[in-house]
C-alpha positions in Angstrom: 118.7 70.6 191.9 122.1 69.8 193.3 123.6 69.3 189.6 126.0 72.2 189.4 123.9 75.2 188.4 123.3 77.8 190.4 119.2 77.7 190.7 117.7 82.0 189.4 115.0 83.7 190.6 111.7 83.9 188.1 113.0 87.5 187.0 116.4 85.6 185.1 113.9 83.1 183.8 112.7 85.6 180.9 115.6 84.9 178.8 115.0 86.1 175.0 115.7 84.6 171.9 116.5 85.7 168.3 114.3 84.8 165.3 115.0 86.7 162.5 116.8 89.3 164.0 114.0 89.6 166.6 114.2 89.1 169.9 111.2 86.8 171.0 110.1 85.7 174.3 109.9 81.6 175.2 106.7 80.4 175.6 105.3 79.7 179.4 102.5 78.0 181.0 101.5 78.3 184.2 98.9 75.8 186.2 98.3 74.2 189.5 99.0 70.9 190.2 97.7 68.2 193.0 99.5 65.2 193.7 97.6 62.4 195.7 98.9 59.3 197.1 96.9 56.9 199.1 97.3 53.7 200.7 93.6 52.2 200.8 94.8 49.0 202.9 97.5 47.3 204.9 98.4 43.7 205.3 96.5 42.3 208.5 99.7 42.2 210.1 101.4 45.6 209.1 103.5 47.2 211.4 105.8 50.2 210.4 104.9 52.0 207.9 107.4 54.5 205.9 106.1 56.4 202.7 108.2 59.0 200.1 106.6 60.8 198.0 108.6 63.3 195.6 108.3 66.9 195.6 108.3 69.6 192.2 112.1 71.0 191.8 112.3 74.4 190.9 115.4 74.9 188.2 116.1 77.5 185.5 112.8 77.2 183.8 110.3 75.7 186.5 109.1 78.1 189.1 107.1 76.6 192.1 104.9 78.7 194.4 102.5 77.9 196.9 103.7 74.4 197.7 101.2 73.0 200.7 100.7 69.2 201.9 97.8 68.4 203.5 98.1 65.2 205.8 96.6 63.5 208.3 99.8 62.5 210.2 103.6 64.2 210.1 105.7 64.4 207.8 109.2 65.5 206.8 111.2 67.3 203.8 113.8 65.6 202.7 116.6 65.9 199.8 118.8 62.4 198.7 122.3 63.2 198.4 123.3 62.1 195.1 121.5 64.1 192.6 119.5 66.5 195.5 115.9 64.9 194.2 113.6 66.6 197.3 110.5 64.6 198.8 108.2 64.3 201.5 108.7 61.6 204.4 106.4 60.0 206.3 107.4 57.1 209.1 104.3 55.9 211.2 102.8 52.8 212.9 99.2 51.1 211.8 97.7 52.2 215.8 98.4 55.7 213.9 95.5 55.1 211.3 92.3 55.5 212.0 91.3 55.2 208.4 93.0 54.9 204.5 95.7 57.6 204.9 95.3 60.0 202.0 98.5 62.7 201.2 97.8 65.6 199.0 100.8 67.7 197.2 99.1 70.7 195.8 101.4 73.8 194.2 101.6 76.5 191.3 104.0 76.5 188.7 105.2 78.5 185.6 107.2 76.5 183.5 109.3 78.1 180.5 110.5 76.4 177.4 113.7 75.3 176.9 115.6 76.0 173.8 119.5 75.7 172.9 120.6 77.9 170.1 122.5 74.5 168.1 124.1 76.8 165.2 120.3 76.5 163.7 119.4 80.1 163.5 117.5 80.2 166.8 119.8 81.8 169.4 119.3 82.8 173.1 120.7 86.3 174.2 121.7 85.2 178.3 125.0 84.6 179.7 127.4 82.2 178.6 126.3 79.0 180.8 129.0 78.2 184.2 130.7 75.4 184.2 128.4 72.5 185.7 130.7 70.7 188.6 133.1 68.0 187.6 131.6 65.5 190.0 128.4 65.5 188.8 129.8 65.5 185.4 131.2 62.4 186.2 128.3 61.1 187.6 126.6 61.5 184.1 129.0 59.6 182.4 128.8 56.5 184.8 126.6 53.7 183.9 123.1 52.8 185.9 122.0 49.2 186.9 119.6 49.3 183.5 122.3 51.9 181.3 125.4 50.0 180.6 127.8 52.3 179.2 130.1 48.9 177.9 128.9 45.9 175.5 126.3 46.3 173.0 125.7 50.3 173.9 129.2 50.9 173.7 129.2 49.4 170.2 125.8 51.1 169.0 127.1 54.3 170.2 130.6 53.9 168.2 128.3 52.9 165.1 126.4 55.8 165.1 129.0 58.7 165.6 131.6 56.9 163.2 132.8 59.8 161.3 131.8 62.2 163.7 133.8 65.2 165.0 132.1 67.6 167.2 130.1 66.4 170.4 127.2 68.3 169.0 127.5 65.9 165.8 127.8 62.8 168.0 124.9 63.7 169.9 122.7 64.7 167.0 123.7 60.9 165.1 122.7 59.4 168.4 119.3 61.6 168.7 118.8 60.3 165.1 119.2 56.5 166.0 117.2 56.3 168.9 114.2 58.1 167.2 114.8 56.4 163.9 115.1 53.0 165.3 112.4 52.8 168.4 108.9 52.8 167.9 107.0 54.3 170.9 104.9 50.8 171.4 103.9 50.2 175.3 102.9 46.5 174.1 104.2 43.2 175.7 106.5 42.7 178.1 109.8 44.5 179.2 109.0 48.3 178.2 108.8 51.0 180.8 111.7 49.8 183.0 114.6 52.2 181.2 116.3 49.5 180.2 118.6 49.9 177.3 119.3 46.7 176.5 116.0 45.6 176.3 115.5 48.7 174.2 118.3 48.1 172.2 116.9 44.5 171.3 113.2 45.1 171.4 113.2 48.7 169.2 110.5 49.4 171.4 108.8 50.8 174.8 108.0 54.4 176.1 109.7 57.6 177.0 111.6 56.0 179.7 113.3 53.3 177.4 113.9 55.7 174.6 115.7 57.8 176.6 117.7 54.9 178.6 119.2 53.8 175.4 120.3 57.6 174.4 121.6 58.0 177.7 123.9 55.2 177.4 125.1 55.6 174.2 125.8 59.0 174.8 127.9 58.0 178.2 129.3 56.0 175.8 130.7 58.4 173.8 132.0 60.5 176.5 129.5 62.9 176.3 127.6 63.5 180.0 123.9 62.6 179.9 121.2 63.1 182.2 117.7 61.6 183.4 114.6 63.9 184.2 110.9 62.6 185.0 107.8 64.3 186.0 104.5 64.5 183.8 103.3 66.3 180.5 100.2 68.6 180.3 98.4 68.0 177.2 98.8 71.4 175.1 95.2 71.2 174.1 93.5 71.2 177.6 93.1 73.4 180.5 92.7 71.2 183.0 92.0 67.5 183.6 93.5 64.5 185.0 97.2 63.1 183.9 97.8 59.1 183.8 100.8 58.9 184.3 105.0 60.0 184.1 107.1 61.1 181.3 110.5 61.7 181.2 112.9 63.4 178.9 117.0 64.2 178.9 119.3 66.7 178.5 123.1 66.3 177.5 126.3 68.6 178.4 128.5 70.3 175.8 130.6 73.4 176.2 130.0 76.0 176.0 126.2 75.3 176.0 125.8 73.9 179.0 123.0 71.4 179.6 120.9 70.9 176.4 117.2 69.1 176.2 116.3 66.5 174.6 113.4 64.5 174.1 113.2 61.5 171.4 110.2 59.9 172.3 108.1 62.8 172.0 110.0 63.5 168.5 109.0 60.1 167.8 105.2 61.1 168.2 105.7 64.2 166.5 108.0 63.6 163.3 107.6 67.4 161.9 108.9 68.4 165.8 112.3 66.7 165.3 114.7 69.1 164.9 112.8 71.2 167.8 113.3 68.0 170.5 116.9 68.2 169.7 118.1 71.2 171.7 114.2 72.0 172.9 112.2 71.3 176.0 108.1 72.6 175.6 106.7 74.7 178.1 103.9 72.1 178.3 105.5 69.8 181.0 106.6 69.7 185.1 109.5 68.5 186.2 109.6 66.5 189.7 113.2 64.5 190.1 116.5 63.7 188.1 118.8 60.3 188.1 117.9 57.0 188.4 119.2 54.4 191.2 117.9 56.6 193.5 118.5 56.1 197.4 116.8 58.0 200.1 118.1 59.7 203.1 116.6 58.4 205.7 117.5 54.9 203.3 115.2 52.8 201.9 115.5 48.9 203.0 114.8 48.1 199.8 117.2 48.2 196.2 117.8 51.8 194.7 115.0 53.3 193.3 114.3 52.7 189.1 113.4 55.9 188.8 111.1 58.0 191.7 108.6 59.7 189.8 105.4 57.8 191.8 105.1 57.1 195.5 107.2 54.7 196.8 106.3 53.0 200.4 107.9 49.9 202.7 106.0 48.0 205.0 107.9 46.5 208.3 111.3 47.0 205.9 109.6 45.2 202.8 108.4 47.4 199.8 104.4 47.7 199.6 103.3 48.2 195.9 99.5 48.7 197.4 100.1 52.8 197.1 98.0 54.6 194.6 97.7 58.0 192.8 96.3 60.9 191.2 97.9 63.8 189.2 95.4 66.7 188.1 96.3 70.1 186.8 94.6 73.3 186.0 96.0 76.1 183.9 96.0 79.6 185.4 96.2 83.0 183.4 99.5 83.7 181.0 102.5 84.9 183.1 103.5 88.2 181.9 107.0 88.1 180.2 
């Protein structure tokens, strides 16, 4: 991803930690992942179809190999310019389809625990992080369409961080506010859009809402914060279907660099509240980064709120009839 941090080869991912003075390898999980997008039917008068499908991203904590695409129609690989998210792009006429379209994406991945020492007795033995690109940091201080940094969000941020001196203290205060105030609850309407104002008022939602509020309050406090989205892998299962996405956040503070946070998992697992301030476990796979996604080639519709499910347009209008399915299967644990 274009986030100003150089990608590392797998060998460089073998970061060690200090626990009680001993070198400890981070936990890791290897798996196969299958992502299927289907266009079961098109409107009778449909002519031109465009389809975008997200691809998994490699970064310092995730290696992606053996990526293959099974598609009856030609496709291209593109990256959007703001965040560097990669995706498959298909453009075709209805006459090219002799049956419902199905595109299957398969890959292998190794995901490693990402844990940052925040003066809590658990230290990373690694080189100091390189300073992130100033332009990227500025973007992660700016508002998104559903994540303002002024008004009630700014007021909440100021209230939560009052009396806190350092960026880490402010970040922890905002994290504690979100985890303590929000409830993971997908009842009613309005949840799941990552609308920080909705989260502020309703005080409930899913991971998207938790992290919209967290990111908005962080940016209002002058701390860069970014949104990441992918899928959770059940820690107690070795294979199976995944019902839907999971998202999380990171914030940037020198000299640590990007620091992981998962506020909704902290709510679900109160015993891990300290852990998820400064850590992402290995039971996840990252696909894309950022909000308000504008593709290249660009979609005719509005920027995407976030990008994890297939997006399609038929004759320059959004088409919501795309189906998707996600499955995983564990592979043998990689050698550390």
